C-alpha positions in Angstrom: 127.6 37.1 60.4 127.2 39.8 57.7 123.5 40.5 58.6 124.5 41.0 62.4 127.3 43.3 61.3 124.9 45.2 59.3 122.4 45.4 62.0 124.9 46.5 64.4 126.3 49.2 61.9 122.6 50.5 61.5 122.3 50.9 65.3 125.3 53.0 65.7 125.1 56.6 66.0 127.1 59.0 63.6 129.5 61.6 65.1 127.1 64.2 63.7 124.2 62.9 65.5 126.2 62.8 68.8 127.3 66.3 68.3 123.5 67.4 67.7 122.5 65.6 71.0 125.2 67.3 73.0 124.4 70.6 71.7 121.6 71.1 74.2 121.1 74.9 75.2 121.3 75.9 78.8 118.1 77.8 80.1 119.6 78.5 83.5 121.2 82.0 84.2 124.8 82.7 83.4 127.2 82.8 86.3 127.4 86.9 85.7 123.6 87.0 85.9 123.6 85.0 89.3 126.3 87.4 90.6 124.4 90.6 89.4 121.1 89.1 91.0 122.7 88.7 94.3 124.2 92.2 94.2 120.7 93.3 93.6 119.1 91.4 96.4 122.1 92.9 98.7 121.3 96.6 97.5 117.5 95.9 98.2 118.0 94.7 101.6 120.0 97.6 102.4 117.3 100.0 100.7 114.7 98.3 103.0 116.8 98.9 106.2 116.9 102.3 105.3 113.3 102.9 105.2 111.2 103.9 108.3 109.4 101.3 110.0 106.0 101.7 108.8 106.7 102.2 105.0 108.7 99.0 105.3 105.7 97.3 106.9 103.1 98.7 104.2 105.5 97.4 101.4 105.8 94.0 102.8 102.2 93.8 103.6 100.8 94.7 100.3 103.7 93.1 98.1 104.7 90.0 99.9 101.5 89.2 102.0 99.0 90.3 99.4 97.0 92.5 101.8 94.7 95.3 100.4 95.8 98.9 101.3 92.5 99.3 103.5 93.4 95.9 105.3 97.0 97.5 106.0 95.4 100.7 107.1 93.2 99.2 109.5 95.8 97.2 111.1 98.1 100.2 111.5 95.5 102.4 112.4 96.1 105.1 109.5 94.0 106.1 106.7 94.2 104.3 103.2 95.8 107.6 101.9 98.6 107.4 104.6 99.3 103.8 103.4 99.2 104.8 99.6 101.7 107.4 100.4 103.8 105.3 102.6 103.8 102.6 99.8 104.9 105.3 97.1 107.8 106.4 99.4 109.0 102.9 99.8 108.7 102.0 96.3 110.4 105.2 95.1 113.2 104.6 97.7 113.8 101.2 96.7 114.0 102.1 93.0 116.2 105.0 93.5 118.9 102.8 95.5 118.7 100.0 92.9 118.8 102.8 90.1 115.6 101.2 88.6 113.0 103.4 86.8 109.8 103.4 88.6 106.8 102.9 86.5 104.0 104.8 87.5 100.5 103.5 86.6 97.8 105.6 85.2 94.4 105.7 86.7 91.6 107.5 87.9 90.7 108.6 91.5 90.6 105.7 94.1 87.2 104.6 95.1 85.9 105.8 98.1 84.7 103.3 100.8 
């Protein structure tokens, strides 16, 4: 009986061990972050709705569908430069509406096709 009691005592978890097991960090977003993200999404939807149709279509085609500017230009019947201008307009407008800083990439001239 003493051995059984000792065995049972060895199998029990201490209060400190229980506390350390319960102290698991939550990697999910906080409720405040969820509300902020939803607000950003609503603001982005409003910004998109304010754009003219072609810049909105260009933004969607390039960023969501993953099309190249030359593919979009061919589909819309405009030049690649027009597509690039429409994309720049759409990105700038959305960044302004969301109060984000638009980071411009450095690079050389675009390749001629």
